[in-house]
BATIMAR-138707 format. One line per 4 residues: their letters; for each residue x, y, z of N, C-alpha, C. Coordinates in steps of 0.2 Angstrom, whole numbers. Layout:
% BATIMAR-138707
A) X/Y/Z/X/Y/Z/X/Y/Z; ...
END
This chain:
% BATIMAR-138707
MTHR) 305/107/121/299/105/116/294/101/121; 288/103/119/283/99/123/281/93/119; 280/88/123/278/81/120/271/80/120; 268/79/114/261/78/113/259/71/115
PRRV) 253/70/118/251/63/120/249/59/114; 249/53/114/248/48/109/240/49/107; 238/49/101/231/49/99/229/42/99; 222/41/102/219/35/103/212/36/100
SVTA) 210/30/96/204/30/93/199/28/98; 193/31/98/188/29/103/182/26/99; 180/20/101/175/16/97/169/14/102; 164/12/100/158/9/104/160/2/106
PDGP) 158/0/111/159/-7/113/155/-12/109; 158/-18/108/154/-23/104/149/-27/109; 144/-29/106/139/-33/110/133/-30/110; 128/-33/114/121/-31/113/120/-24/116
ASAP) 124/-22/121/123/-15/124/124/-10/118; 128/-11/113/129/-6/108/123/-6/103; 119/-11/103/114/-11/98/108/-6/99; 106/-2/95/101/3/96/94/-1/98
ARPA) 90/3/103/84/0/105/79/0/99; 75/-5/99/70/-5/93/64/-1/96; 61/3/92/55/7/94/49/3/94; 45/5/99/39/1/100/34/2/94
EAPA) 31/-4/92/26/-3/87/20/1/88; 19/5/83/13/10/84/6/6/84; 2/8/88/-5/5/88/-8/6/82; -13/1/80/-16/2/74/-21/8/74
ADPA) -21/11/69/-26/17/68/-33/15/67; -37/19/70/-44/18/69/-46/20/62; -50/16/58/-51/18/51/-55/24/50; -59/26/55/-63/32/54/-58/38/55
VLLV) -53/38/59/-48/43/60/-44/43/53; -42/38/50/-38/38/44/-42/41/38; -49/40/38/-53/43/33/-53/50/34; -54/53/40/-54/60/41/-47/63/39
AGRV) -42/59/41/-35/62/40/-34/62/32; -37/57/28/-36/57/21/-40/63/18; -46/65/21/-50/70/18/-46/77/20; -44/78/26/-40/84/27/-34/85/23
RRAQ) -30/79/22/-24/80/17/-26/82/10; -31/79/8/-34/80/1/-36/88/0; -39/90/5/-42/97/5/-36/102/6; -31/100/10/-25/104/10/-20/104/4
LRRA) -20/98/1/-16/98/-5/-19/101/-11; -26/101/-11/-30/105/-16/-28/112/-15; -29/115/-9/-28/122/-8/-21/124/-9; -16/119/-8/-9/121/-9/-7/121/-16
AITV) -10/117/-20/-10/117/-28/-12/124/-30; -18/126/-28/-21/132/-30/-16/138/-28; -14/138/-22/-9/143/-20/-3/143/-24; 0/138/-26/6/138/-30/4/140/-37
ALGG) -1/138/-40/-3/141/-46/-4/148/-46; -8/151/-41/-9/158/-41/-3/162/-40; 2/159/-35/8/163/-34/12/163/-41; 13/157/-44/16/157/-51/13/162/-56
LLLF) 7/162/-56/3/167/-60/5/174/-59; 5/175/-52/7/182/-50/14/184/-52; 19/180/-50/26/181/-51/28/181/-58; 25/177/-62/27/177/-69/22/181/-73
GLPV) 16/182/-71/11/186/-75/13/193/-75; 15/196/-70/17/203/-70/22/205/-75; 27/202/-76/32/204/-81/29/203/-88; 25/197/-89/22/196/-95/17/201/-97
LLRV) 13/203/-92/8/209/-93/12/215/-95; 17/217/-92/21/223/-94/24/222/-101; 26/216/-103/28/215/-109/23/216/-115; 17/213/-113/11/213/-118/8/220/-118
APDL) 8/224/-112/5/231/-112/10/236/-110; 14/238/-115/20/243/-113/17/249/-111; 11/251/-112/8/257/-110/8/258/-102; 7/252/-99/7/252/-92/14/253/-89
AGLR) 19/251/-93/26/253/-91/28/260/-91; 24/264/-95/25/271/-96/22/275/-90; 18/272/-86/15/276/-81/20/278/-75; 19/283/-72/23/285/-67/19/287/-61
LFGV) 21/285/-55/18/287/-49/23/290/-44; 23/296/-42/28/300/-38/34/300/-41; 35/300/-48/41/300/-52/44/293/-53; 41/288/-50/44/281/-51/40/277/-56
PGAW) 44/274/-61/40/271/-66/36/265/-64; 30/265/-67/25/260/-65/27/253/-66; 32/251/-71/34/245/-72/38/243/-65; 42/247/-63/46/246/-57/42/244/-51
LAVA) 36/248/-50/32/247/-45/28/241/-45; 26/239/-51/22/233/-52/27/227/-51; 33/227/-52/37/221/-51/40/221/-44; 42/227/-42/46/227/-36/42/228/-29
IAPY) 36/231/-30/32/232/-24/25/229/-24; 22/229/-29/15/226/-29/14/218/-28; 19/214/-29/18/207/-28/18/205/-20; 22/209/-16/22/208/-9/16/208/-5
PLLA) 12/213/-6/5/212/-2/1/207/-5; 1/206/-12/-3/200/-15/0/194/-12; 6/193/-12/9/186/-9/7/185/-2; 7/191/2/5/190/9/-2/188/10
ALAW) -6/191/6/-13/189/6/-14/182/4; -10/180/-1/-11/173/-4/-9/168/2; -3/170/5/-1/166/11/-6/165/17; -9/171/18/-14/171/23/-20/167/21
WQMA) -22/167/15/-28/163/12/-26/156/13; -20/154/11/-18/147/12/-18/144/19; -15/148/24/-14/146/31/-21/146/34; -25/151/33/-32/151/36/-36/145/33
GAER) -35/143/27/-39/137/24/-36/131/27; -30/130/28/-27/124/30/-29/123/38; -29/129/41/-31/128/48/-38/126/49; -42/129/45/-50/128/45/-51/120/43
DERS) -47/118/38/-47/111/36/-45/106/42; -40/108/46/-38/104/52/-43/104/58; -46/110/59/-49/112/65/-55/107/66; -60/107/61/-66/103/62/-69/100/56
PDDR) -66/95/53/-68/93/47/-75/89/48; -76/86/54/-83/83/55/-88/88/57; -86/94/60/-91/99/61/-94/102/55; -90/103/50/-92/105/43/-97/101/40
AGRD) -96/94/41/-100/89/38/-106/88/41; -107/91/47/-113/90/51/-113/84/56; -107/81/56/-107/75/60/-104/76/67; -107/73/72/-104/74/79/-103/67/82
DEVG) -98/64/80/-97/57/82/-91/57/86; -88/51/88/-82/50/92/-76/53/89; -76/53/82/-70/56/79/-70/63/80; -75/67/79/-76/74/80/-74/76/87
RAR) -77/72/92/-75/74/99/-68/73/101; -65/69/97/-58/67/99/-53/73/98; -55/77/95/-51/83/93/-51/88/99
END
């Protein structure tokens, strides 16, 4: 029979060496930079809210549309029911376009908020 070694618990040493280092305090932000950051954030949140609303309308609206207008469900394309195409295939290109619109707008908001306002000060050049 093999003899197993005795199990030993391993702990951190006591004392100041075991205390985590405190992070350095961040320097105070420039008020102009905070103002621009707030504008960018609001613009992106507004665009995100519109994107979520349009995505929800698309995903929940298609089945509702098919329920309200049953004639659309009776259409066939290449032998495939129109209702199946509307729910299984149509949303994906529309969602991709919606995602592209969201990303392009968010990048535009981040890229040059001061250039759009016609300002060319230190905040705009810092980017």
